[in-house]
DRENMARNU-327230 format. One record per atom (N, C-alpha, C, CB): residue number from 1; residue in three letters; atom name; x, y, z. Coordinates in nm, 3 decimals, decimal comma, m for minus. Glycine has a CB too. Layout:
<sites>
{NUM; ALA; CA; {X; Y; Z}},
...
</sites>
This chain:
<sites>
{1; UNK; N; {2,085; m4,316; m0,812}},
{1; UNK; CA; {2,032; m4,327; m0,945}},
{1; UNK; C; {2,091; m4,214; m1,028}},
{1; UNK; CB; {1,877; m4,322; m0,944}},
{2; UNK; N; {2,166; m4,248; m1,125}},
{2; UNK; CA; {2,234; m4,150; m1,209}},
{2; UNK; C; {2,139; m4,097; m1,315}},
{2; UNK; CB; {2,360; m4,212; m1,274}},
{3; UNK; N; {2,154; m3,969; m1,344}},
{3; UNK; CA; {2,069; m3,909; m1,448}},
{3; UNK; C; {2,134; m3,934; m1,583}},
{3; UNK; CB; {2,049; m3,755; m1,424}},
{4; UNK; N; {2,051; m3,969; m1,676}},
{4; UNK; CA; {2,101; m3,990; m1,811}},
{4; UNK; C; {2,105; m3,857; m1,883}},
{4; UNK; CB; {2,013; m4,092; m1,888}},
{5; UNK; N; {2,211; m3,835; m1,957}},
{5; UNK; CA; {2,218; m3,711; m2,032}},
{5; UNK; C; {2,140; m3,729; m2,161}},
{5; UNK; CB; {2,366; m3,670; m2,060}},
{6; UNK; N; {2,057; m3,632; m2,191}},
{6; UNK; CA; {1,980; m3,639; m2,315}},
{6; UNK; C; {1,991; m3,505; m2,386}},
{6; UNK; CB; {1,830; m3,677; m2,288}},
{7; UNK; N; {1,981; m3,510; m2,512}},
{7; UNK; CA; {1,991; m3,385; m2,587}},
{7; UNK; C; {1,851; m3,324; m2,595}},
{7; UNK; CB; {2,051; m3,408; m2,730}},
{8; UNK; N; {1,843; m3,198; m2,557}},
{8; UNK; CA; {1,715; m3,128; m2,563}},
{8; UNK; C; {1,713; m3,039; m2,686}},
{8; UNK; CB; {1,691; m3,044; m2,434}},
{9; UNK; N; {1,596; m3,018; m2,734}},
{9; UNK; CA; {1,579; m2,932; m2,850}},
{9; UNK; C; {1,625; m2,790; m2,812}},
{9; UNK; CB; {1,431; m2,932; m2,899}},
{10; UNK; N; {1,705; m2,729; m2,896}},
{10; UNK; CA; {1,759; m2,596; m2,865}},
{10; UNK; C; {1,650; m2,491; m2,859}},
{10; UNK; CB; {1,864; m2,557; m2,968}},
{11; UNK; N; {1,542; m2,507; m2,933}},
{11; UNK; CA; {1,432; m2,410; m2,928}},
{11; UNK; C; {1,365; m2,412; m2,790}},
{11; UNK; CB; {1,327; m2,440; m3,038}},
{12; UNK; N; {1,356; m2,531; m2,732}},
{12; UNK; CA; {1,294; m2,543; m2,599}},
{12; UNK; C; {1,384; m2,480; m2,494}},
{12; UNK; CB; {1,267; m2,691; m2,565}},
{13; UNK; N; {1,512; m2,506; m2,500}},
{13; UNK; CA; {1,602; m2,448; m2,400}},
{13; UNK; C; {1,611; m2,296; m2,416}},
{13; UNK; CB; {1,742; m2,510; m2,412}},
{14; UNK; N; {1,609; m2,247; m2,540}},
{14; UNK; CA; {1,608; m2,102; m2,562}},
{14; UNK; C; {1,481; m2,039; m2,507}},
{14; UNK; CB; {1,622; m2,071; m2,711}},
{15; UNK; N; {1,369; m2,104; m2,528}},
{15; UNK; CA; {1,241; m2,052; m2,478}},
{15; UNK; C; {1,241; m2,047; m2,326}},
{15; UNK; CB; {1,125; m2,139; m2,529}},
{16; UNK; N; {1,291; m2,152; m2,264}},
{16; UNK; CA; {1,298; m2,157; m2,117}},
{16; UNK; C; {1,392; m2,050; m2,064}},
{16; UNK; CB; {1,344; m2,297; m2,070}},
{17; UNK; N; {1,503; m2,031; m2,130}},
{17; UNK; CA; {1,599; m1,928; m2,088}},
{17; UNK; C; {1,537; m1,789; m2,099}},
{17; UNK; CB; {1,728; m1,935; m2,172}},
{18; UNK; N; {1,466; m1,763; m2,208}},
{18; UNK; CA; {1,402; m1,633; m2,225}},
{18; UNK; C; {1,296; m1,609; m2,118}},
{18; UNK; CB; {1,339; m1,622; m2,364}},
{19; UNK; N; {1,221; m1,712; m2,083}},
{19; UNK; CA; {1,119; m1,697; m1,978}},
{19; UNK; C; {1,185; m1,665; m1,845}},
{19; UNK; CB; {1,034; m1,826; m1,967}},
{20; UNK; N; {1,293; m1,732; m1,813}},
{20; UNK; CA; {1,364; m1,705; m1,688}},
{20; UNK; C; {1,422; m1,565; m1,684}},
{20; UNK; CB; {1,474; m1,808; m1,668}},
{21; UNK; N; {1,479; m1,522; m1,797}},
{21; UNK; CA; {1,536; m1,387; m1,804}},
{21; UNK; C; {1,426; m1,283; m1,790}},
{21; UNK; CB; {1,613; m1,367; m1,937}},
{22; UNK; N; {1,310; m1,309; m1,849}},
{22; UNK; CA; {1,198; m1,215; m1,838}},
{22; UNK; C; {1,154; m1,200; m1,693}},
{22; UNK; CB; {1,080; m1,261; m1,926}},
{23; UNK; N; {1,143; m1,310; m1,621}},
{23; UNK; CA; {1,103; m1,305; m1,480}},
{23; UNK; C; {1,205; m1,227; m1,399}},
{23; UNK; CB; {1,086; m1,448; m1,423}},
{24; UNK; N; {1,331; m1,254; m1,420}},
{24; UNK; CA; {1,436; m1,183; m1,346}},
{24; UNK; C; {1,438; m1,035; m1,384}},
{24; UNK; CB; {1,574; m1,247; m1,374}},
{25; UNK; N; {1,413; m1,004; m1,510}},
{25; UNK; CA; {1,414; m0,865; m1,555}},
{25; UNK; C; {1,295; m0,784; m1,505}},
{25; UNK; CB; {1,417; m0,861; m1,705}},
{26; UNK; N; {1,179; m0,848; m1,490}},
{26; UNK; CA; {1,059; m0,777; m1,446}},
{26; UNK; C; {1,050; m0,763; m1,294}},
{26; UNK; CB; {0,937; m0,846; m1,497}},
{27; UNK; N; {1,124; m0,841; m1,221}},
{27; UNK; CA; {1,111; m0,842; m1,075}},
{27; UNK; C; {1,131; m0,705; m1,010}},
{27; UNK; CB; {1,210; m0,938; m1,017}},
{28; UNK; N; {1,233; m0,627; m1,046}},
{28; UNK; CA; {1,249; m0,497; m0,981}},
{28; UNK; C; {1,131; m0,402; m1,005}},
{28; UNK; CB; {1,377; m0,432; m1,029}},
{29; UNK; N; {1,080; m0,399; m1,127}},
{29; UNK; CA; {0,969; m0,307; m1,155}},
{29; UNK; C; {0,841; m0,352; m1,085}},
{29; UNK; CB; {0,944; m0,298; m1,306}},
{30; UNK; N; {0,819; m0,481; m1,075}},
{30; UNK; CA; {0,703; m0,530; m1,001}},
{30; UNK; C; {0,716; m0,496; m0,853}},
{30; UNK; CB; {0,687; m0,683; m1,020}},
{31; UNK; N; {0,835; m0,509; m0,799}},
{31; UNK; CA; {0,857; m0,476; m0,658}},
{31; UNK; C; {0,835; m0,328; m0,632}},
{31; UNK; CB; {0,999; m0,516; m0,616}},
{32; UNK; N; {0,884; m0,242; m0,720}},
{32; UNK; CA; {0,865; m0,097; m0,703}},
{32; UNK; C; {0,717; m0,062; m0,717}},
{32; UNK; CB; {0,949; m0,017; m0,808}},
{33; UNK; N; {0,648; m0,125; m0,811}},
{33; UNK; CA; {0,504; m0,101; m0,826}},
{33; UNK; C; {0,427; m0,140; m0,701}},
{33; UNK; CB; {0,450; m0,179; m0,944}},
{34; UNK; N; {0,462; m0,252; m0,644}},
{34; UNK; CA; {0,397; m0,297; m0,520}},
{34; UNK; C; {0,427; m0,200; m0,406}},
{34; UNK; CB; {0,444; m0,439; m0,484}},
{35; UNK; N; {0,551; m0,154; m0,399}},
{35; UNK; CA; {0,589; m0,057; m0,295}},
{35; UNK; C; {0,510; 0,073; m0,311}},
{35; UNK; CB; {0,740; m0,029; m0,301}},
{36; UNK; N; {0,497; 0,121; m0,434}},
{36; UNK; CA; {0,422; 0,244; m0,459}},
{36; UNK; C; {0,275; 0,230; m0,420}},
{36; UNK; CB; {0,432; 0,284; m0,606}},
{37; UNK; N; {0,216; 0,115; m0,450}},
{37; UNK; CA; {0,077; 0,093; m0,412}},
{37; UNK; C; {0,061; 0,089; m0,261}},
{37; UNK; CB; {0,024; m0,037; m0,473}},
{38; UNK; N; {0,153; 0,025; m0,193}},
{38; UNK; CA; {0,148; 0,019; m0,047}},
{38; UNK; C; {0,164; 0,157; 0,014}},
{38; UNK; CB; {0,256; m0,075; 0,006}},
{39; UNK; N; {0,255; 0,237; m0,039}},
{39; UNK; CA; {0,276; 0,372; 0,013}},
{39; UNK; C; {0,152; 0,459; m0,011}},
{39; UNK; CB; {0,399; 0,436; m0,053}},
{40; UNK; N; {0,093; 0,449; m0,129}},
{40; UNK; CA; {m0,027; 0,528; m0,158}},
{40; UNK; C; {m0,141; 0,490; m0,065}},
{40; UNK; CB; {m0,070; 0,510; m0,305}},
{41; UNK; N; {m0,156; 0,361; m0,040}},
{41; UNK; CA; {m0,261; 0,314; 0,052}},
{41; UNK; C; {m0,236; 0,366; 0,193}},
{41; UNK; CB; {m0,269; 0,160; 0,051}},
{42; UNK; N; {m0,112; 0,358; 0,239}},
{42; UNK; CA; {m0,078; 0,404; 0,374}},
{42; UNK; C; {m0,100; 0,554; 0,390}},
{42; UNK; CB; {0,067; 0,369; 0,407}},
{43; UNK; N; {m0,061; 0,630; 0,289}},
{43; UNK; CA; {m0,081; 0,774; 0,295}},
{43; UNK; C; {m0,229; 0,808; 0,295}},
{43; UNK; CB; {m0,010; 0,844; 0,177}},
{44; UNK; N; {m0,307; 0,735; 0,216}},
{44; UNK; CA; {m0,452; 0,757; 0,214}},
{44; UNK; C; {m0,516; 0,731; 0,349}},
{44; UNK; CB; {m0,517; 0,668; 0,109}},
{45; UNK; N; {m0,476; 0,622; 0,413}},
{45; UNK; CA; {m0,528; 0,590; 0,546}},
{45; UNK; C; {m0,486; 0,697; 0,647}},
{45; UNK; CB; {m0,480; 0,451; 0,593}},
{46; UNK; N; {m0,363; 0,743; 0,639}},
{46; UNK; CA; {m0,315; 0,847; 0,731}},
{46; UNK; C; {m0,396; 0,975; 0,714}},
{46; UNK; CB; {m0,165; 0,875; 0,708}},
{47; UNK; N; {m0,426; 1,012; 0,590}},
{47; UNK; CA; {m0,506; 1,133; 0,566}},
{47; UNK; C; {m0,648; 1,115; 0,617}},
{47; UNK; CB; {m0,507; 1,167; 0,417}},
{48; UNK; N; {m0,705; 0,997; 0,599}},
{48; UNK; CA; {m0,839; 0,973; 0,652}},
{48; UNK; C; {m0,840; 0,984; 0,805}},
{48; UNK; CB; {m0,889; 0,834; 0,608}},
{49; UNK; N; {m0,737; 0,932; 0,868}},
{49; UNK; CA; {m0,727; 0,943; 1,013}},
{49; UNK; C; {m0,713; 1,088; 1,057}},
{49; UNK; CB; {m0,609; 0,861; 1,064}},
{50; UNK; N; {m0,637; 1,167; 0,983}},
{50; UNK; CA; {m0,620; 1,308; 1,016}},
{50; UNK; C; {m0,752; 1,383; 1,004}},
{50; UNK; CB; {m0,513; 1,373; 0,925}},
{51; UNK; N; {m0,828; 1,355; 0,900}},
{51; UNK; CA; {m0,958; 1,420; 0,880}},
{51; UNK; C; {m1,053; 1,381; 0,993}},
{51; UNK; CB; {m1,019; 1,382; 0,744}},
{52; UNK; N; {m1,055; 1,253; 1,027}},
{52; UNK; CA; {m1,143; 1,208; 1,136}},
{52; UNK; C; {m1,105; 1,274; 1,268}},
{52; UNK; CB; {m1,137; 1,054; 1,150}},
{53; UNK; N; {m0,977; 1,285; 1,295}},
{53; UNK; CA; {m0,931; 1,349; 1,418}},
{53; UNK; C; {m0,971; 1,496; 1,422}},
{53; UNK; CB; {m0,777; 1,336; 1,432}},
{54; UNK; N; {m0,961; 1,565; 1,309}},
{54; UNK; CA; {m0,999; 1,705; 1,302}},
{54; UNK; C; {m1,150; 1,720; 1,324}},
{54; UNK; CB; {m0,958; 1,766; 1,166}},
{55; UNK; N; {m1,228; 1,633; 1,265}},
{55; UNK; CA; {m1,373; 1,640; 1,283}},
{55; UNK; C; {m1,411; 1,614; 1,429}},
{55; UNK; CB; {m1,443; 1,540; 1,191}},
{56; UNK; N; {m1,346; 1,517; 1,491}},
{56; UNK; CA; {m1,373; 1,487; 1,631}},
{56; UNK; C; {m1,336; 1,605; 1,720}},
{56; UNK; CB; {m1,297; 1,361; 1,675}},
{57; UNK; N; {m1,225; 1,669; 1,690}},
{57; UNK; CA; {m1,182; 1,786; 1,766}},
{57; UNK; C; {m1,282; 1,900; 1,752}},
{57; UNK; CB; {m1,044; 1,832; 1,720}},
{58; UNK; N; {m1,335; 1,919; 1,632}},
{58; UNK; CA; {m1,435; 2,024; 1,611}},
{58; UNK; C; {m1,563; 1,996; 1,690}},
{58; UNK; CB; {m1,468; 2,037; 1,463}},
{59; UNK; N; {m1,605; 1,871; 1,697}},
{59; UNK; CA; {m1,725; 1,836; 1,773}},
{59; UNK; C; {m1,703; 1,865; 1,921}},
{59; UNK; CB; {m1,761; 1,687; 1,752}},
{60; UNK; N; {m1,587; 1,828; 1,972}},
{60; UNK; CA; {m1,556; 1,853; 2,115}},
{60; UNK; C; {m1,551; 2,003; 2,141}},
{60; UNK; CB; {m1,421; 1,786; 2,154}},
{61; UNK; N; {m1,492; 2,078; 2,049}},
{61; UNK; CA; {m1,485; 2,225; 2,066}},
{61; UNK; C; {m1,624; 2,286; 2,066}},
{61; UNK; CB; {m1,401; 2,288; 1,954}},
{62; UNK; N; {m1,711; 2,242; 1,978}},
{62; UNK; CA; {m1,847; 2,295; 1,973}},
{62; UNK; C; {m1,924; 2,261; 2,101}},
{62; UNK; CB; {m1,922; 2,240; 1,851}},
{63; UNK; N; {m1,908; 2,140; 2,150}},
{63; UNK; CA; {m1,976; 2,100; 2,274}},
{63; UNK; C; {m1,927; 2,182; 2,392}},
{63; UNK; CB; {m1,956; 1,951; 2,300}},
{64; UNK; N; {m1,797; 2,204; 2,399}},
{64; UNK; CA; {m1,739; 2,283; 2,508}},
{64; UNK; C; {m1,788; 2,427; 2,501}},
{64; UNK; CB; {m1,585; 2,279; 2,502}},
{65; UNK; N; {m1,790; 2,484; 2,382}},
{65; UNK; CA; {m1,838; 2,622; 2,365}},
{65; UNK; C; {m1,986; 2,633; 2,405}},
{65; UNK; CB; {m1,820; 2,668; 2,219}},
{66; UNK; N; {m2,065; 2,536; 2,363}},
{66; UNK; CA; {m2,208; 2,539; 2,398}},
{66; UNK; C; {m2,227; 2,531; 2,549}},
{66; UNK; CB; {m2,282; 2,424; 2,329}},
{67; UNK; N; {m2,151; 2,448; 2,616}},
{67; UNK; CA; {m2,163; 2,435; 2,762}},
{67; UNK; C; {m2,118; 2,564; 2,832}},
{67; UNK; CB; {m2,078; 2,316; 2,813}},
{68; UNK; N; {m2,011; 2,626; 2,783}},
{68; UNK; CA; {m1,965; 2,752; 2,843}},
{68; UNK; C; {m2,069; 2,862; 2,825}},
{68; UNK; CB; {m1,831; 2,795; 2,781}},
{69; UNK; N; {m2,129; 2,870; 2,707}},
{69; UNK; CA; {m2,232; 2,971; 2,682}},
{69; UNK; C; {m2,352; 2,945; 2,773}},
{69; UNK; CB; {m2,275; 2,970; 2,533}},
{70; UNK; N; {m2,388; 2,819; 2,791}},
{70; UNK; CA; {m2,498; 2,783; 2,881}},
{70; UNK; C; {m2,469; 2,827; 3,024}},
{70; UNK; CB; {m2,522; 2,633; 2,877}},
{71; UNK; N; {m2,349; 2,806; 3,069}},
{71; UNK; CA; {m2,309; 2,846; 3,206}},
{71; UNK; C; {m2,314; 2,998; 3,219}},
{71; UNK; CB; {m2,166; 2,794; 3,239}},
{72; UNK; N; {m2,265; 3,072; 3,119}},
{72; UNK; CA; {m2,266; 3,217; 3,122}},
{72; UNK; C; {m2,408; 3,274; 3,122}},
{72; UNK; CB; {m2,188; 3,272; 3,004}},
{73; UNK; N; {m2,496; 3,211; 3,046}},
{73; UNK; CA; {m2,636; 3,259; 3,038}},
{73; UNK; C; {m2,706; 3,239; 3,171}},
{73; UNK; CB; {m2,713; 3,186; 2,925}},
{74; UNK; N; {m2,677; 3,129; 3,241}},
{74; UNK; CA; {m2,743; 3,099; 3,368}},
{74; UNK; C; {m2,700; 3,195; 3,478}},
{74; UNK; CB; {m2,713; 2,957; 3,411}},
{75; UNK; N; {m2,585; 3,256; 3,469}},
{75; UNK; CA; {m2,537; 3,346; 3,576}},
{75; UNK; C; {m2,598; 3,480; 3,570}},
{75; UNK; CB; {m2,390; 3,362; 3,570}},
</sites>
């Protein structure tokens, strides 16, 4: 089935071309924005994990110190 050639209104084709150019032009900035958001989220999670690890280490240290003091007092 052959396509018939038809004349399109130049305003419509110009509008469509501008929309396509806008999408192509905005793509890099949208990609960088998405990358920045992902990096910020990942860094935030990493810092939360570091804080949790430090708090857990402090709890273990306090428990160990308390047990050692208990052993020393009993002797």
